[in-house]
C-alpha positions as CSV (number, residue, x, y, z in Angstrom):
1,X,7.9,18.6,22.4
2,X,9.0,21.4,20.0
3,X,10.3,18.8,17.5
4,X,7.0,16.9,17.8
5,X,4.9,19.9,17.0
6,X,7.1,20.8,14.1
7,X,6.9,17.3,12.8
8,X,3.1,17.3,13.2
9,X,2.9,20.5,11.2
10,X,5.2,19.3,8.4
11,X,3.4,16.0,8.2
12,X,0.1,17.7,8.1
13,X,1.2,20.0,5.3
14,X,2.7,17.0,3.5
15,X,-0.6,15.1,3.8
16,X,-2.6,18.1,2.7
17,X,-0.5,18.0,-0.5
18,X,-1.2,14.3,-0.6
19,X,-4.9,15.1,-0.2
20,X,-4.7,17.5,-3.2
21,X,-2.9,14.9,-5.2
22,X,-5.6,12.3,-4.5
23,X,-8.3,14.8,-5.3
24,X,-6.6,15.5,-8.7
25,X,-6.2,11.8,-9.3
26,X,-9.8,11.0,-8.5
27,X,-11.0,13.9,-10.7
28,X,-9.0,12.8,-13.8
29,X,-9.1,9.0,-13.3
30,X,-11.7,8.1,-10.7
31,X,-11.4,4.4,-9.8
32,X,-10.5,3.2,-13.2
33,X,-7.7,1.0,-14.6
34,X,-4.9,3.6,-14.4
35,X,-5.7,4.4,-10.8
36,X,-5.7,0.7,-9.9
37,X,-2.4,0.2,-11.8
38,X,-0.8,3.3,-10.1
39,X,-1.9,2.2,-6.6
40,X,-0.8,-1.4,-7.0
41,X,2.5,-0.7,-8.7
42,X,3.6,2.0,-6.2
43,X,2.5,-0.2,-3.3
44,X,4.5,-3.1,-4.7
45,X,7.6,-1.1,-5.3
46,X,7.5,0.8,-2.0
47,X,7.1,-2.5,-0.2
48,X,10.5,-3.4,-1.4
49,X,11.9,0.0,-0.2
50,X,10.0,0.0,3.1
51,X,10.9,-3.4,4.4
52,X,14.6,-2.4,4.0
53,X,14.3,1.2,5.1
54,X,12.1,0.3,8.2
55,X,14.7,-2.3,9.3
56,X,17.5,0.2,8.8
57,X,15.7,2.9,10.8
58,X,14.9,0.6,13.7
59,X,18.4,-1.0,14.0
60,X,20.7,1.8,12.9
61,X,19.9,4.2,15.8
62,X,20.7,1.7,18.7
63,X,23.8,0.4,16.7
64,X,25.2,3.9,16.0
65,X,24.5,4.9,19.6
66,X,26.4,1.9,20.9
67,X,29.4,2.4,18.7
68,X,29.5,6.2,19.4
69,X,29.4,5.5,23.2
70,X,32.1,2.8,23.1
71,X,34.4,4.2,20.4
72,X,33.4,7.8,19.7
73,X,31.2,9.6,17.1
74,X,34.0,9.4,14.5
75,X,33.7,5.6,14.5
76,X,30.0,6.0,14.2
77,X,30.5,7.9,11.0
78,X,32.9,5.3,9.7
79,X,30.3,2.6,10.4
80,X,27.7,4.7,8.6
81,X,29.9,5.0,5.5
82,X,30.5,1.2,5.4
83,X,26.8,0.5,5.9
84,X,25.9,2.8,3.0
85,X,28.4,1.0,0.8
86,X,26.9,-2.3,1.7
87,X,23.3,-1.0,1.3
88,X,24.0,0.4,-2.2
89,X,25.5,-3.0,-3.3
90,X,22.4,-4.7,-2.0
91,X,20.2,-2.2,-3.8
92,X,21.8,-3.1,-7.1
93,X,20.8,-6.7,-6.8
94,X,17.3,-5.9,-5.7
95,X,16.9,-3.4,-8.5
96,X,17.9,-5.9,-11.2
97,X,15.4,-8.4,-9.9
98,X,12.7,-5.9,-9.6
99,X,13.1,-4.6,-13.1
100,X,13.3,-8.1,-14.6
101,X,10.3,-9.6,-12.7
102,X,8.0,-6.6,-12.4
103,X,4.9,-8.3,-13.9
104,X,5.3,-11.3,-11.6
105,X,5.6,-9.0,-8.6
106,X,2.5,-7.1,-9.6
107,X,0.5,-10.3,-9.9
108,X,1.4,-11.1,-6.3
109,X,-0.2,-7.9,-5.3
110,X,-3.3,-8.1,-7.6
111,X,-4.1,-11.6,-8.8
112,X,-7.0,-10.3,-10.8
113,X,-4.8,-8.2,-13.1
114,X,-4.1,-9.2,-16.7
115,X,-3.7,-7.7,-20.1
116,X,-3.3,-3.9,-20.4
117,X,-3.8,-3.3,-16.6
118,X,-0.9,-5.7,-15.9
119,X,1.3,-3.9,-18.5
120,X,0.6,-0.4,-17.1
121,X,1.2,-1.6,-13.5
122,X,4.5,-3.2,-14.5
123,X,5.6,0.0,-16.2
124,X,4.8,2.2,-13.2
125,X,6.5,-0.2,-10.8
126,X,9.7,-0.2,-12.8
127,X,9.7,3.6,-12.7
128,X,9.7,3.5,-8.9
129,X,12.2,0.7,-8.7
130,X,14.7,2.8,-10.6
131,X,14.8,5.3,-7.7
132,X,16.0,2.8,-5.1
133,X,19.4,4.3,-4.5
134,X,18.2,7.7,-3.2
135,X,15.5,5.9,-1.1
136,X,18.1,3.8,0.7
137,X,20.4,6.8,1.1
138,X,17.6,8.7,2.7
139,X,16.6,5.8,4.9
140,X,20.1,5.7,6.6
141,X,20.5,9.5,6.8
142,X,17.0,10.1,8.1
143,X,18.0,8.1,11.2
144,X,21.4,9.8,11.2
145,X,19.9,13.3,11.2
146,X,17.4,12.3,13.9
147,X,20.3,11.3,16.2
148,X,21.8,14.7,15.5
149,X,18.5,16.4,16.5
150,X,17.3,17.2,13.0
151,X,13.7,15.9,12.7
152,X,12.6,18.3,10.0
153,X,14.6,17.3,7.0
154,X,13.3,13.6,7.0
155,X,9.8,15.0,6.9
156,X,10.3,17.2,3.8
157,X,10.4,14.6,1.0
158,X,6.6,13.9,1.3
159,X,5.9,17.5,0.2
160,X,8.2,17.3,-2.8
161,X,6.8,13.8,-3.8
162,X,3.2,14.9,-3.7
163,X,3.7,18.2,-5.6
164,X,5.5,16.4,-8.5
165,X,2.9,13.6,-8.6
166,X,0.0,16.1,-8.6
167,X,1.5,18.0,-11.5
168,X,2.2,14.7,-13.3
169,X,-1.5,13.6,-13.0
170,X,-2.7,16.9,-14.5
171,X,-0.4,17.0,-17.5
172,X,-0.5,13.2,-18.3
173,X,-4.1,13.2,-19.6
174,X,-4.1,9.4,-19.7
175,X,-0.6,9.1,-21.2
176,X,0.9,6.2,-19.2
177,X,4.5,7.1,-20.3
178,X,4.2,10.7,-19.0
179,X,2.8,9.1,-15.8
180,X,5.7,6.7,-15.5
181,X,8.2,9.6,-16.1
182,X,6.5,11.7,-13.5
183,X,6.5,8.9,-11.0
184,X,10.2,8.3,-11.5
185,X,11.0,12.0,-11.2
186,X,8.9,12.4,-8.0
187,X,10.4,9.4,-6.2
188,X,14.0,10.4,-7.3
189,X,13.9,14.2,-6.6
190,X,12.0,14.0,-3.2
191,X,15.4,13.4,-1.4
192,X,17.2,16.4,-3.0
193,X,17.3,18.1,0.4
194,X,19.4,15.4,2.1
195,X,23.0,15.8,0.8
196,X,23.4,19.4,2.0
197,X,21.8,18.7,5.5
198,X,24.0,15.6,6.0
199,X,27.1,17.6,5.3
200,X,26.0,20.4,7.6
201,X,25.5,17.7,10.3
202,X,29.3,17.0,10.0
203,X,29.2,13.8,8.0
204,X,31.8,13.2,5.3
205,X,31.0,10.6,2.6
206,X,33.9,8.2,2.0
207,X,33.5,5.5,-0.7
208,X,36.2,3.2,0.6
209,X,36.4,-0.5,-0.1
210,X,33.5,-2.7,0.2
211,X,33.6,-4.8,3.4
212,X,31.1,-6.3,5.8
213,X,32.6,-5.5,9.2
214,X,31.4,-7.0,12.5
215,X,29.1,-4.1,13.3
216,X,27.3,-4.4,10.0
217,X,27.0,-8.2,10.5
218,X,25.3,-7.4,13.8
219,X,23.0,-4.9,12.2
220,X,22.1,-7.4,9.5
221,X,21.2,-10.1,12.1
222,X,19.0,-7.6,13.9
223,X,17.5,-6.3,10.7
224,X,16.4,-9.7,9.3
225,X,13.6,-10.2,11.9
226,X,12.6,-6.5,11.5
227,X,12.4,-6.9,7.7
228,X,10.0,-9.8,8.2
229,X,8.0,-7.7,10.7
230,X,7.6,-4.9,8.2
231,X,7.0,-7.4,5.4
232,X,4.1,-8.8,7.4
233,X,2.5,-5.4,7.5
234,X,2.8,-5.0,3.8
235,X,1.7,-8.6,3.1
236,X,-1.5,-7.6,4.8
237,X,-1.9,-4.8,2.2
238,X,-0.9,-7.2,-0.6
239,X,-3.6,-9.7,0.5
240,X,-6.2,-7.0,0.8
241,X,-5.4,-5.7,-2.6
242,X,-5.4,-9.2,-4.2
243,X,-8.8,-10.0,-2.7
244,X,-10.0,-6.6,-3.7
245,X,-8.9,-7.2,-7.3
246,X,-11.0,-10.4,-7.3
247,X,-14.2,-9.4,-5.4
248,X,-14.4,-5.9,-7.0
249,X,-12.4,-5.9,-10.2
250,X,-14.1,-2.6,-11.2
251,X,-11.9,-0.4,-9.0
252,X,-11.7,-2.4,-5.8
253,X,-7.9,-1.7,-5.4
254,X,-8.4,2.0,-5.8
255,X,-11.2,2.1,-3.2
256,X,-9.1,0.3,-0.7
257,X,-6.2,2.7,-1.3
258,X,-8.4,5.9,-1.3
259,X,-9.7,5.0,2.1
260,X,-6.2,4.0,3.5
261,X,-4.7,7.3,2.2
262,X,-7.0,9.2,4.6
263,X,-6.1,6.9,7.5
264,X,-2.4,7.3,6.8
265,X,-2.9,11.1,7.1
266,X,-4.1,10.6,10.6
267,X,-1.3,8.2,11.5
268,X,1.5,10.2,10.0
269,X,0.2,13.5,11.5
270,X,-1.0,12.6,14.9
271,X,0.8,9.3,15.8
272,X,4.2,9.0,14.0
273,X,5.7,12.3,15.2
274,X,5.4,11.4,18.8
275,X,7.0,8.0,18.1
276,X,9.9,9.5,16.1
277,X,10.8,12.0,18.8
278,X,10.4,9.5,21.6
279,X,12.6,6.8,20.0
280,X,16.1,8.3,20.4
281,X,15.3,9.1,24.0
282,X,13.9,5.7,24.7
283,X,17.0,4.2,23.0
284,X,19.3,6.3,25.2
285,X,17.5,5.3,28.4
286,X,17.4,1.7,27.5
287,X,21.2,1.7,26.8
288,X,21.6,3.1,30.3
289,X,19.4,0.4,31.8
290,X,16.8,2.9,33.1
291,X,13.7,1.0,32.2
292,X,11.5,2.7,34.7
293,X,11.9,5.9,32.9
294,X,11.5,4.1,29.6
295,X,8.0,2.9,30.8
296,X,7.3,6.4,32.1
297,X,8.0,8.1,28.8
298,X,6.1,5.3,26.9
299,X,3.0,5.9,29.1
300,X,3.1,9.7,28.6
301,X,3.7,9.4,24.9
302,X,0.7,7.0,24.6
303,X,-1.6,9.5,26.3
304,X,-0.3,12.3,24.1
305,X,-1.0,10.2,21.0
306,X,-4.5,9.4,22.3
307,X,-5.3,13.1,22.8
308,X,-5.2,13.5,19.0
309,X,-6.0,9.9,17.9
310,X,-9.3,9.3,19.6
311,X,-11.1,12.4,18.2
312,X,-9.7,11.7,14.8
313,X,-11.0,8.1,14.9
314,X,-14.5,9.3,16.0
315,X,-14.6,12.0,13.5
316,X,-13.7,9.7,10.6
317,X,-16.3,7.2,11.6
318,X,-19.1,9.7,12.1
319,X,-18.3,11.8,9.0
320,X,-16.9,9.1,6.6
321,X,-19.3,9.8,3.8
322,X,-19.0,13.6,4.0
323,X,-15.2,13.4,4.2
324,X,-15.0,11.1,1.1
325,X,-17.4,13.3,-0.8
326,X,-15.4,16.4,0.1
327,X,-12.0,14.9,-0.8
328,X,-12.8,12.8,-3.9
329,X,-16.3,13.2,-5.4
330,X,-15.8,15.2,-8.5
331,X,-14.9,14.5,-12.1
332,X,-14.6,10.8,-12.8
333,X,-15.2,9.9,-9.2
334,X,-19.0,9.5,-8.9
335,X,-21.6,9.0,-6.1
336,X,-21.4,5.2,-6.1
337,X,-17.6,5.4,-5.8
338,X,-18.1,7.7,-2.8
339,X,-20.5,5.4,-1.0
340,X,-18.3,2.3,-1.5
341,X,-15.1,4.1,-0.4
342,X,-16.8,5.7,2.6
343,X,-18.2,2.3,3.8
344,X,-14.7,0.8,3.5
345,X,-13.2,3.8,5.4
346,X,-15.7,3.4,8.2
347,X,-14.7,-0.2,8.9
348,X,-11.0,0.5,8.4
349,X,-10.8,3.4,10.8
350,X,-10.4,1.4,14.1
351,X,-7.4,-0.4,12.5
352,X,-5.3,2.6,13.5
353,X,-5.2,1.2,17.0
354,X,-2.3,-0.9,15.8
355,X,0.0,1.9,14.7
356,X,-1.0,4.0,17.7
357,X,-0.3,1.4,20.4
358,X,1.7,-1.6,19.1
359,X,4.2,0.5,17.2
360,X,4.9,2.6,20.3
361,X,5.5,-0.5,22.4
362,X,7.8,-1.9,19.8
363,X,10.2,1.0,20.3
364,X,11.4,-0.4,23.6
365,X,12.1,-3.8,22.0
366,X,14.1,-2.1,19.2
367,X,16.0,-0.1,21.7
368,X,17.4,-3.2,23.4
369,X,18.0,-4.8,20.0
370,X,15.2,-7.4,20.4
371,X,13.7,-7.5,17.0
372,X,12.3,-11.0,17.2
373,X,9.3,-10.2,19.4
374,X,7.8,-7.5,17.1
375,X,8.3,-9.9,14.2
376,X,6.5,-12.8,15.8
377,X,3.6,-10.6,16.8
378,X,3.4,-9.1,13.3
379,X,3.2,-12.5,11.8
380,X,0.5,-13.7,14.2
381,X,-1.5,-10.6,13.2
382,X,-0.8,-11.4,9.5
383,X,-2.1,-15.0,9.8
384,X,-5.3,-13.7,11.5
385,X,-5.7,-11.1,8.8
386,X,-5.3,-13.5,5.9
387,X,-7.8,-16.0,7.4
388,X,-10.4,-13.3,8.0
389,X,-9.8,-11.8,4.5
390,X,-10.7,-15.2,3.1
391,X,-13.6,-15.7,5.4
392,X,-15.2,-12.3,5.2
393,X,-14.5,-11.0,1.7
394,X,-16.7,-13.5,-0.1
395,X,-19.7,-12.5,1.9
396,X,-19.1,-8.8,2.6
397,X,-16.8,-7.8,-0.3
398,X,-14.5,-4.8,0.3
399,X,-16.2,-4.0,3.6
400,X,-15.2,-7.6,4.7
401,X,-11.6,-6.9,3.9
402,X,-11.6,-3.7,5.9
403,X,-13.3,-5.4,8.8
404,X,-10.8,-8.3,8.7
405,X,-7.8,-5.9,8.9
406,X,-9.4,-4.0,11.8
407,X,-10.1,-7.2,13.8
408,X,-6.5,-8.4,13.2
409,X,-5.2,-5.2,14.7
410,X,-6.8,-6.0,18.1
411,X,-4.8,-9.3,18.1
412,X,-1.7,-7.3,17.3
413,X,-2.3,-4.8,20.2
414,X,-3.2,-7.5,22.7
415,X,-0.1,-9.5,22.0
416,X,2.1,-6.4,22.0
417,X,0.8,-5.5,25.5
418,X,1.3,-9.0,26.9
419,X,4.9,-9.3,25.6
420,X,5.7,-5.7,26.7
421,X,4.6,-6.5,30.2
422,X,6.6,-9.8,30.2
423,X,9.9,-8.1,29.2
424,X,9.6,-4.7,30.7
425,X,6.9,-4.8,33.3
426,X,3.7,-2.8,33.6
427,X,3.2,0.6,32.2
428,X,1.5,3.2,34.4
429,X,-2.0,1.8,33.8
430,X,-3.7,4.1,36.3
431,X,-2.3,7.1,34.6
432,X,-3.1,5.8,31.1
433,X,-6.7,4.7,31.8
434,X,-7.5,7.8,33.8
435,X,-6.6,10.0,30.9
436,X,-8.0,7.8,28.1
437,X,-11.3,7.8,30.0
438,X,-11.3,11.6,30.0
439,X,-10.3,11.7,26.3
440,X,-13.0,9.3,25.4
441,X,-15.7,11.5,27.0
442,X,-14.5,14.3,24.8
443,X,-14.4,12.0,21.8
444,X,-18.0,10.9,22.4
445,X,-19.2,14.5,22.7
446,X,-17.4,15.4,19.5
447,X,-19.1,12.5,17.7
448,X,-22.6,13.5,18.9
449,X,-22.1,17.2,18.1
450,X,-20.6,16.4,14.6
451,X,-23.4,14.1,13.7
452,X,-26.1,16.6,14.8
453,X,-24.5,19.7,13.2
454,X,-23.7,18.1,9.8
455,X,-27.3,16.9,9.4
456,X,-28.6,20.5,9.7
457,X,-27.1,21.6,6.3
458,X,-25.2,18.7,4.6
459,X,-22.7,20.1,2.2
460,X,-18.9,20.3,1.7
461,X,-18.7,23.8,3.1
462,X,-20.8,22.9,6.1
463,X,-18.5,19.9,6.7
464,X,-15.7,22.4,7.7
465,X,-18.1,24.1,10.1
466,X,-19.0,20.7,11.6
467,X,-15.3,19.7,12.1
468,X,-14.5,23.1,13.7
469,X,-17.5,22.9,16.0
470,X,-16.7,19.3,17.1
471,X,-13.1,20.3,17.7
472,X,-14.1,23.2,19.9
473,X,-16.4,21.0,22.0
474,X,-13.7,18.3,22.3
475,X,-11.0,20.8,23.3
476,X,-13.3,22.4,25.9
477,X,-14.0,19.1,27.5
478,X,-10.4,17.8,27.7
479,X,-9.2,21.1,29.1
480,X,-12.1,21.1,31.6
481,X,-11.3,17.5,32.6
482,X,-7.6,18.4,32.9
483,X,-6.1,15.6,30.7
484,X,-2.4,15.3,31.5
485,X,-0.1,16.7,28.9
486,X,-2.7,18.9,27.2
487,X,-1.5,22.1,28.8
488,X,2.0,21.3,27.8
489,X,0.9,20.8,24.2
490,X,-1.0,24.1,24.3
491,X,1.9,26.1,25.8
492,X,4.4,24.8,23.2
493,X,2.0,25.4,20.4
494,X,1.3,29.0,21.5
495,X,5.1,29.7,21.8
496,X,5.6,28.5,18.3
497,X,2.8,30.7,17.1
498,X,4.3,33.8,18.9
499,X,7.7,33.1,17.3
């Protein structure tokens, strides 16, 4: 729990810097061509990184644990060296292709781009592609450090990235080449903290000869379905952006990304830390065959996530316009941009149910090296999302895209629950629903209070008062109703404050 709270704090600080960066970006560039180009290009480039890094993070931990248990930790380090050699070789090939075909990749993400906007997007994407080596290095060693009990170092790059990008936006003043240089520097330097921490953890880098040993072959076989699973998530984003570039060519891609940035703050602060700290433990218990305890930890982790997830969801929906106004509405980002972004945010909000529930259930499948089930579920969700994007975007525009993504997440969660029950059995439903019911009562009260209080004196300053008032009411209710795990969270938090 200590690690979870530290991660939540670091992710929150990182996302606050991300907020600041987005505020600066919206002030200087609004929802114009450069903003669209930046969002599309970085999404395209990071997709290439993410599908690989996600697969590595979900398959490396169980593979390393298995090798260490059977042959000792020294052999685990040998495996890590060989995996890094293979990954860097793979990166070289991908980098060459990415640099050569950047315009074609951008068109896949935004079919409506051409001319200058396509040129700028391609330039930005090449800047990110050039930083693939440190990204892959960090992907492997983030998992390595988590196994060693260091959950802090993997959370630091976000701070560095957003600080450098924020400075870049301020000094670029519309110069796309300064922007491109800043993007390269930010993505490259963000992992500067890793080498020292890896050495302190006891790892010694050995170049050695390039070879694909049996353990790496096994990891590759496990990774392929996981790569497709992560690709399905990003393809949903690609499809949303492509449709956005068509139905709203005047900044549609930026509006989609501005709203998603806020949702990702909630996800990375209140959802991901619980999953990160639970995964090594679930993996260890799964390796021991103790699936009853795996289900117990999963049930408790789900409730802890919901304690923070449900009030965040309600708050975002009730206060979508004030939040967008507070974060973005200044400079080149006008009132109409605020209204359009807030409407999209409202319908996107419930989509977080997928990362909150399905991603947690996937951890058990990854722990037993079953990567096929999450992949099949992800692609089912993707098919629903693409169909609904086509069906709803023509009539409802950007709101239709957000609604399509949200609906498809319910398909994802439903399938994940069904398959989890089939392979691992029931979670503790009585425990889960009892606590979620109590949390929902608090969330409903928060929504009513927030809606009433904000209308008394609508302003950016009053928004902070509104959020604080809603939080106090919510906390009072969940403590009064004795939601399981809340006292533990409170005690750990107070101990950290005292230290």
